[in-house]
C-alpha positions in Angstrom: -40.0 -0.7 -84.3 -42.3 -1.4 -87.3 -40.2 -1.8 -90.5 -43.2 -1.1 -92.8 -43.9 2.2 -90.9 -40.2 3.1 -91.3 -40.3 2.4 -95.1 -43.4 4.5 -95.5 -42.2 7.6 -93.6 -38.4 7.6 -94.3 -37.3 10.6 -96.3 -34.0 10.3 -98.2 -32.3 12.5 -100.7 -29.0 11.0 -102.0 -28.2 14.3 -104.0 -28.2 16.2 -100.7 -26.7 13.4 -98.7 -29.4 13.8 -96.1 -32.2 11.7 -94.7 -35.0 12.3 -92.2 -36.7 9.6 -90.2 -40.1 10.6 -88.6 -41.3 7.0 -88.1 -40.8 7.1 -84.3 -43.2 10.0 -84.0 -46.5 8.1 -83.5 -48.9 10.4 -85.2 -52.2 9.0 -86.4 -52.6 7.7 -90.0 -54.7 10.7 -91.0 -52.6 13.4 -89.5 -50.6 14.4 -92.6 -53.7 14.5 -94.7 -55.7 16.6 -92.2 -52.9 19.1 -92.0 -52.7 19.6 -95.7 -54.8 22.8 -95.8 -52.7 24.5 -93.2 -49.5 23.3 -94.9 -50.5 24.7 -98.3 -51.2 28.1 -96.7 -47.8 27.9 -95.1 -46.3 27.2 -98.6 -48.0 30.3 -100.0 -46.8 32.4 -96.9 -43.2 31.2 -97.6 -43.5 32.0 -101.3 -44.8 35.5 -100.5 -41.8 35.9 -98.0 -39.3 35.0 -100.7 -41.0 37.3 -103.2 -40.4 40.3 -101.0 -43.5 40.6 -98.9 -43.4 42.8 -95.7 -42.9 40.0 -93.2 -41.9 42.3 -90.2 -44.7 44.8 -89.9 -43.2 46.2 -86.6 -40.3 47.6 -88.6 -41.9 47.6 -92.1 -39.1 45.2 -93.3 -38.9 42.3 -95.7 -37.2 39.2 -94.6 -34.8 38.0 -97.3 -32.2 35.6 -95.9 -33.1 33.2 -98.7 -31.8 35.6 -101.4 -28.3 35.5 -99.7 -27.6 32.1 -101.3 -29.4 32.8 -104.6 -29.3 36.4 -105.4 -31.4 35.8 -108.5 -34.4 35.5 -106.1 -33.9 39.1 -104.8 -37.0 41.2 -105.7 -35.0 44.1 -107.1 -31.8 44.5 -109.3 -30.4 46.7 -106.5 -30.7 44.0 -103.8 -29.2 41.4 -106.1 -26.2 43.7 -106.8 -25.8 44.4 -103.1 -25.7 40.6 -102.4 -23.3 39.7 -105.1 -21.0 42.7 -104.6 -20.8 42.1 -100.9 -19.8 38.4 -101.5 -17.1 39.5 -104.0 -15.8 42.1 -101.4 -15.6 39.4 -98.7 -13.5 37.2 -101.0 -11.3 40.0 -102.1 -10.6 41.2 -98.6 -10.0 37.6 -97.4 -7.7 36.9 -100.3 -5.6 40.0 -99.4 -5.4 39.0 -95.9 -4.4 35.5 -96.6 -1.7 36.5 -99.1 -0.2 39.1 -96.7 -1.2 41.9 -99.1 -3.3 43.5 -96.3 -1.5 43.4 -93.0 -1.3 45.0 -89.5 1.0 48.0 -89.1 4.6 47.2 -89.6 3.8 44.6 -92.2 2.7 42.1 -89.5 0.6 39.4 -91.1 -2.8 38.7 -89.6 -3.0 35.2 -88.0 -5.8 35.8 -85.5 -9.5 37.0 -85.8 -11.4 38.4 -82.8 -15.2 38.5 -83.5 -17.2 40.9 -81.4 -21.0 40.3 -81.5 -23.8 38.9 -79.5 -26.8 36.7 -80.3 -27.1 35.9 -84.0 -23.9 38.0 -84.6 -22.0 35.3 -82.6 -24.0 32.1 -82.4 -23.8 31.3 -86.1 -20.2 32.2 -86.5 -19.4 30.1 -83.4 -21.1 27.1 -84.8 -19.4 27.3 -88.1 -16.0 28.0 -86.4 -16.4 24.9 -84.2 -18.0 22.6 -86.8 -15.7 23.3 -89.7 -12.4 24.2 -88.2 -9.4 22.1 -89.1 -11.4 19.9 -91.5 -9.7 16.9 -93.0 -6.7 17.3 -90.7 -5.7 20.6 -92.1 -4.9 24.0 -90.3 -7.1 27.0 -90.2 -5.6 30.0 -92.1 -6.6 32.3 -89.1 -7.7 31.2 -85.7 -10.9 32.8 -84.5 -11.9 33.9 -81.0 -15.1 35.7 -79.7 -16.3 38.5 -77.4 -20.0 37.4 -77.2 -21.1 39.0 -74.0 -20.5 42.1 -71.8 -18.8 39.9 -69.2 -15.4 41.7 -68.2 -13.9 38.4 -67.0 -14.9 36.7 -70.1 -13.2 39.3 -72.2 -10.1 39.2 -70.1 -9.9 35.5 -70.6 -10.0 35.8 -74.4 -7.4 38.7 -74.4 -5.1 36.7 -72.1 -5.3 33.8 -74.6 -4.4 36.2 -77.4 -1.5 37.6 -75.3 1.3 39.0 -77.5 -0.5 37.8 -80.6 -2.8 40.9 -80.3 -0.6 42.7 -82.7 -1.4 40.1 -85.4 -5.2 40.1 -84.6 -7.9 41.3 -87.0 -11.1 42.4 -85.1 -14.5 42.2 -86.7 -17.2 44.2 -84.8 -20.8 43.1 -85.8 -23.9 45.1 -85.0 -26.7 45.9 -87.5 -27.9 49.0 -85.6 -24.4 49.8 -84.3 -26.1 50.6 -80.9 -26.1 47.1 -79.4 -24.7 47.8 -76.0 -23.0 44.4 -75.5 -21.1 44.7 -78.8 -20.2 48.4 -78.2 -18.8 47.5 -74.8 -16.7 44.7 -76.4 -15.5 47.1 -79.0 -14.4 49.5 -76.4 -12.7 46.9 -74.3 -10.8 45.6 -77.3 -9.7 49.1 -78.3 -8.5 49.8 -74.9 -6.4 46.5 -75.0 -4.9 47.5 -78.3 -4.1 51.0 -77.0 -2.6 49.5 -73.8 -0.3 47.3 -76.0 0.7 50.4 -78.0 -1.2 49.3 -81.1 -3.1 51.5 -83.5 -6.5 49.6 -83.3 -8.3 51.3 -86.2 -5.8 49.6 -88.5 -6.9 46.2 -87.0 -10.7 46.8 -86.9 -13.4 45.9 -89.4 -17.1 46.7 -89.1 -20.1 44.7 -90.3 -23.1 47.0 -89.7 -26.1 48.8 -91.3 -25.7 51.8 -93.5 -25.5 55.1 -91.5 -25.4 53.2 -88.2 -23.5 54.6 -85.1 -20.9 51.8 -85.7 -20.4 52.8 -89.3 -20.0 56.4 -88.4 -17.3 55.4 -85.8 -15.5 53.3 -88.4 -15.5 56.0 -90.9 -14.3 58.7 -88.6 -11.5 56.5 -87.0 -10.4 55.2 -90.5 -11.1 51.4 -89.7 -9.6 48.9 -92.2 -12.9 47.9 -93.9 -16.7 48.0 -93.6 -19.1 45.4 -94.8 -23.0 45.9 -94.9 -25.6 44.2 -92.7 -29.1 44.8 -94.2 -32.2 45.5 -92.4 -33.9 42.6 -94.3 -31.6 40.0 -92.6 -32.5 39.2 -89.0 -29.6 38.4 -86.6 -30.8 34.7 -86.2 -30.7 34.1 -89.9 -27.5 36.1 -90.7 -24.9 33.3 -90.9 -24.8 33.4 -94.6 -24.3 37.1 -95.0 -21.2 39.0 -94.0 -21.9 38.4 -90.4 -21.0 34.7 -90.7 -19.3 34.5 -94.2 -16.5 37.0 -93.3 -15.0 35.2 -90.2 -15.6 31.9 -91.9 -13.7 32.8 -95.0 -10.8 34.3 -93.1 -10.7 31.1 -91.1 -10.2 29.3 -94.4 -13.7 27.7 -94.7 -15.1 27.3 -98.2 -18.1 29.7 -98.0 -19.2 29.0 -101.5 -20.0 25.5 -100.4 -21.9 26.6 -97.4 -24.0 28.9 -99.6 -24.5 26.1 -102.2 -25.6 23.6 -99.5 -28.2 26.1 -98.3 -29.4 26.9 -101.7 -29.8 23.2 -102.5 -31.9 22.7 -99.4 -33.9 25.8 -100.2 -34.8 24.3 -103.6 -35.8 21.0 -102.1 -37.9 22.6 -99.4 -39.9 24.8 -101.8 -41.6 21.6 -103.1 -45.2 21.5 -102.2 -45.3 17.8 -102.1 -45.2 16.9 -98.4 -43.3 13.6 -98.8 -40.6 15.4 -100.9 -40.1 18.4 -98.5 -38.0 17.6 -95.3 -38.6 21.0 -93.8 -42.4 20.6 -94.1 -42.1 17.1 -92.5 -40.1 18.5 -89.8 -42.5 21.4 -89.0 -45.5 19.0 -89.0 -43.7 16.8 -86.5 -43.1 19.8 -84.2 -46.7 20.7 -84.6 -47.9 17.1 -83.7 -45.3 16.7 -80.9 -46.3 20.0 -79.2 -50.0 20.1 -80.0 -49.3 23.2 -82.0 -48.9 25.0 -78.7 -45.3 24.2 -77.5 -46.4 21.7 -74.9 -43.2 19.7 -75.2 -39.5 20.8 -75.5 -37.2 20.0 -78.3 -34.0 18.1 -77.3 -31.4 18.2 -80.0 -28.7 15.5 -79.7 -26.1 15.5 -82.3 -23.8 12.4 -82.2 -20.8 14.5 -83.5 -18.5 16.6 -81.5 -18.3 19.2 -84.3 -22.0 19.8 -83.9 -21.9 20.5 -80.1 -23.0 24.1 -80.7 -25.9 23.3 -83.0 -28.4 23.3 -80.1 -27.2 26.6 -78.9 -27.6 28.0 -82.5 -31.1 26.5 -82.7 -32.1 27.9 -79.4 -32.0 31.5 -80.8 -33.4 30.5 -84.2 -36.3 28.5 -82.9 -37.1 30.3 -79.6 -36.7 33.9 -80.7 -38.7 33.1 -83.9 -41.5 31.1 -82.3 -41.7 32.5 -78.8 -44.6 35.0 -79.2 -47.3 36.2 -76.9 -49.7 37.2 -79.7 -50.8 35.5 -82.9 -51.3 37.3 -86.3 -54.9 38.3 -85.2 -53.6 39.8 -81.9 -54.9 37.0 -79.6 -52.8 36.0 -76.7 -51.4 32.5 -77.4 -48.0 32.4 -75.7 -46.4 30.3 -78.4 -43.0 28.7 -78.6 -40.8 25.5 -78.4 -38.1 25.4 -75.8 -34.8 24.0 -77.2 -31.9 22.4 -75.3 -29.3 19.8 -76.1 -26.0 18.2 -75.5 -24.0 15.8 -77.7 -23.8 12.1 -78.0 -22.5 10.1 -76.3 -21.9 12.6 -73.7 -25.5 12.8 -73.0 -25.5 9.2 -71.9 -23.8 10.4 -68.8 -25.8 13.5 -68.3 -29.6 13.7 -68.8 -30.6 10.6 -70.8 -31.6 9.1 -67.4 -34.4 11.7 -67.0 -35.3 11.6 -70.7 -35.9 7.8 -70.4 -37.5 7.7 -67.0 -38.4 11.2 -65.9 -41.1 13.5 -66.9 -42.2 13.0 -70.5 -42.4 16.6 -71.6 -40.1 16.6 -74.7 -39.3 15.1 -78.1 -35.8 14.4 -79.3 -34.1 15.1 -82.5 -31.0 12.9 -83.1 -28.5 14.1 -85.7 -26.4 11.2 -87.0 -23.3 11.7 -89.1 -22.3 8.6 -91.0 -18.6 9.4 -91.8 -16.4 9.1 -88.7 -13.2 10.6 -90.0 -11.2 10.9 -93.2 -8.8 8.2 -92.5 -9.2 4.5 -91.3 -10.0 4.2 -87.7 -8.3 2.2 -85.0 -10.0 -1.0 -84.0 -10.6 -0.8 -80.2 -12.0 -4.4 -80.4 -11.6 -6.9 -83.2 -13.6 -5.4 -86.1 -14.9 -2.5 -84.1 -13.9 1.2 -84.0 -14.7 4.1 -81.8 -17.0 5.4 -84.5 -18.9 2.1 -84.4 -19.4 2.6 -80.7 -20.6 6.2 -81.2 -23.3 4.8 -83.6 -24.2 2.0 -81.2 -24.8 4.5 -78.3 -26.9 6.6 -80.7 -29.0 3.6 -81.9 -29.1 2.1 -78.4 -30.3 5.3 -76.8 -32.9 5.9 -79.5 -34.3 2.4 -78.8 -34.2 2.9 -75.1 -36.3 6.0 -75.4 -38.7 4.4 -77.8 -39.3 1.6 -75.2 -40.6 4.3 -72.8 -42.8 5.9 -75.3 -40.4 8.9 -75.8 -40.7 10.2 -79.2 -37.9 11.1 -81.6 -36.9 12.4 -85.1 -33.5 11.4 -86.7 -31.7 13.5 -89.2 -28.8 11.7 -91.0 -26.1 13.5 -93.0 -23.2 11.8 -94.7 -20.5 14.0 -93.2 -19.9 17.4 -91.5 -18.8 19.8 -94.3 -19.5 23.3 -95.4 -22.1 22.0 -97.7 -23.9 19.7 -95.2 -23.8 22.5 -92.5 -25.3 25.0 -95.0 -28.0 22.4 -95.7 -28.8 22.1 -92.0 -29.0 25.8 -91.5 -31.3 26.0 -94.5 -33.4 23.1 -93.3 -34.1 24.7 -89.9 -34.7 28.2 -91.2 -37.4 26.8 -93.6 -38.9 24.6 -90.8 -39.2 27.5 -88.5 -40.9 29.7 -91.1 -43.4 26.9 -92.0 -44.2 26.0 -88.4 -44.8 29.7 -87.6 -47.4 29.7 -90.5 -49.0 26.5 -89.1 -49.6 28.1 -85.7 -50.4 31.6 -87.1 -47.6 33.7 -85.6 -44.9 36.0 -87.0 -41.6 34.4 -86.8 -39.7 37.5 -87.9 -40.0 40.1 -85.1 -38.9 40.0 -81.5 -40.7 42.4 -79.2 -39.6 40.6 -76.1 -36.0 41.1 -76.9 -36.6 44.8 -77.3 -38.5 44.9 -74.0 -35.5 43.4 -72.2 -33.2 46.0 -73.7 -35.4 48.8 -72.5 -35.6 47.4 -69.0 -31.7 47.1 -69.0 -31.6 50.8 -69.9 -33.7 51.6 -66.8 -31.4 49.6 -64.6 -28.3 51.5 -65.8 -30.1 54.8 -65.2 -30.9 53.8 -61.6 -27.3 52.7 -61.1 -26.1 56.2 -62.1 -28.6 57.9 -59.7 -27.4 55.6 -56.8 -23.7 56.6 -57.4 -24.6 60.2 -57.7 -26.6 60.1 -54.4 -24.0 58.3 -52.5 -21.2 60.7 -53.6 -23.4 63.7 -52.8 -23.9 62.3 -49.3 -20.2 62.5 -48.5 -19.6 59.3 -46.8 -22.9 59.0 -45.1 -24.1 55.3 -44.8 -27.4 54.0 -46.2 -29.2 50.7 -46.2 -30.9 49.7 -49.5 -34.2 50.7 -48.0 -33.1 54.1 -46.9 -31.4 54.8 -50.2 -34.3 53.7 -52.1 -36.6 56.1 -50.0 -34.0 58.9 -50.7 -34.3 58.3 -54.4 -38.2 58.4 -54.1 -38.3 54.9 -55.4 -39.2 52.6 -52.5 -40.9 50.1 -55.0 -37.4 49.4 -56.4 -35.7 48.6 -53.1 -34.7 45.1 -54.2 -33.1 46.5 -57.3 -31.3 49.2 -55.4 -30.0 46.4 -53.1 -28.7 44.4 -56.1 -27.0 47.4 -57.6 -25.4 48.3 -54.3 -24.0 44.8 -53.9 -22.4 45.0 -57.4 -21.0 48.4 -56.7 -19.5 47.3 -53.5 -17.9 44.2 -55.1 -16.0 46.1 -57.6 -13.2 48.8 -57.0 -14.6 51.0 -59.8 -17.9 51.3 -57.9 -16.4 53.5 -55.1 -18.9 52.0 -52.6 -17.9 50.5 -49.2 -20.2 47.9 -47.6 -20.5 47.4 -43.9 -22.0 44.1 -43.1 -24.7 44.0 -40.5 -27.1 41.6 -39.0 -29.7 40.9 -40.2 -28.3 41.2 -43.7 -30.8 43.8 -45.0 -29.5 46.3 -42.4 -26.1 46.3 -44.0 -25.0 49.8 -45.0 -23.2 51.3 -48.1 -21.3 54.6 -48.4 -19.2 56.3 -51.0 -15.5 56.1 -50.8 -12.9 57.7 -53.1 
């Protein structure tokens, strides 16, 4: 590669301990200059956002996740007080748990945490849990597990892992509205497990939710151990640095002040209007160039560090939920978005790098390099060579191998994985997403597609209840999917009726017996007690 180009485009900030290399994105010489007008508008949009402008018109909400790491930026004294008092409450609660002043019934000290949430209420906490657990060879103060789906088998797996330790488990239920079905289901499953074990579950449960939500009402009426706020101006995908992520992280023993400081330091740097001094602006412009401002290529995230394995999953929601929009700000159909996927190095050498190098060229790569291998000296696996040297060798070799085939890449380098550096990465990508959204003229802070999916799921559940009622009323009469759909006056939903019947027949609680016939669509279903 061209050393002169590298020198001219390499961003490095020793104070942050972070560098950004965009030299392997072969944009034309005038690209950064021609994008200046759009970029200055993006800076103005971001300043308005941080100042408290309504950024989510669908719900008439501000978007204030930047205030979480610098409460002085909050537009009102009341919001500043809410942020600081919640952080104090998290620290106080955590200290009491760690000291054994706050215990489970019978004076049993809490040693486990079960987090129940989905989407942003799980992805951020899972990333932090995996990235920062047992740092520097230490032990976590509490071990963290997750219910992050409504999969019964998945919940059984976690509960079996906890086993007899359920009596020393603190449960954090996270839902802003309190009506998120997956989270409610997990809460009910966990409560049932506690009751089956003869445990008083409200004395183990904590809520992170919105004021007046269904979940808060349940927590109050049942006398849960504690409640922490989740504000309507913090979106799920940007909620890691509020109680959603800070509470489980603090209980695990992670230094949350350092995470907040890292994000605040990145915010300060990425407010700069000088492009060459702003890594988030550089990142957003590279996304714009790589995808023609239309999402024409995928973003492949390859962290060369096991601790950052979940970073691509975290970014999937942050990037795709923020940027995947049908309409622009003027109401035009644009179908925007950037698909994100990833693995880790050097695992990816043995997975999909073959296609990245020689297959369809429909992507750009973001490599994440971590300079520090471990805290102690590493074993030499060859004279003068460690396992960490090989890890870097695979990263650099893979990057060159892709460049040889005109496959473009960005490299982000951090000194180490720490609470501060992870906070910086979270802040960097939050800012880049906001800037990119402005560049392409979309709203990054609403998610109508997610709501549409929830409404569709509600309709499926309603049909499932109608099917069960119809079969039960028929008293053992057998139906094909087609005849049952006709009975329900919904022949247009025959395929859906078939899928629901198959699920009911596969589970004892469904009370449906299937009689297999040939051809398969002539199979019949009947109610059985």
